[in-house]
N, C-alpha and C positions, 0 to 999 in steps of 0.2 A: 495425442492426435489434435490437429489444429482445424477450426472451422475454415472452410475455404474462402469465405468472404471477409470476415472480421480478423481473422488471425487468431481468435480467442479459442477457448476450449470447446470441443464438440459437446453439444448438449446431450446428456444421457436421457435415454428413453424414460418417460414417465417422472421427469426431475422437476416437477413444479412444486413438490412439497418435501419435507423431510430431509434426511441426511444427504441424499443424492443431489437434490437441488441446492442445499447449502455448500456441498463440496464443489459444485459447479461455479457458484457465486465466489466462494473462497479462492478458487484458481484465478478469477477475474481479478480478485483484490490483489492476490500476489503479483500478477502481471502489472497492475497499476503502480504497485510499490517499485518493482524493478524498472518500470518506465520512468517513474519519478526520479529514481537514482540516476538513470541514464541521462535524463533531461538536466538534472542538477550538475552531473559531471560535464555535460556539454556546455552548459552555461559557464561553468567555471573555466573551461578551456577557451572561451572566447577572448582573444588577446586585445590589449589596448591598441595595439598597432601590429602590423605583420610581424611575427617572429618575436613579439613583445610578451610582457608579463600579462597574467589573467587580469581582465578588466575589473571583475567583481573583487579579486584579492586586493587590487590596488585602490579602487575607488569605492568599493562597497556597493550597496544597493539600498534604495529608499527604505528607511525604517519602517514606515508605515505599511508599505507593501509586504515587507518581511513578516511584520507583526501579524498582518491578516493571514498569510499563508501559514504561519507557525501556529495561530490559534486554531485554525481549521485542522492542521495535523494533530495538535494536541487533543481536540475533541475526538477525532477518529482513534487515536491511540487510547484514550480512556474508554471508548465504547468497546473496542476489540478486547481490551484488558479485562473488561467486565465479563466478556464471554469466557475468557481463560478462567477467571475467578469462579465462575458459575460451573464449568466443567469440573474443577477441582473439588468444589464443594459436593457436587454429585458423586464424584469418584470416592470421596471420604465417606459420604453417606452409605454407599453400596459397600465399601469395606467395613464400616462399621455393623452393618447388617450380617456379614458373613461370619 
């Protein structure tokens, strides 16, 4: 279900802490990633001229601007990878206790 105003996920009751709140936030993260993919595809689809080849495929984009965005994406990627690592560590610890 989508929130009527933002289009985002409907907040769960009492979802300010814990797994419910994190799940709502994760849904927002996923939507942001999906939107980023669509935006990149959209930018790649901008032609040099009507009916022409992709502007960015032909001319590229400012390397400094690309680096800035790639660095930000890398930081986000490393951060969420750390969450997966932590979940795996916890699962291994629980399995070892069993």
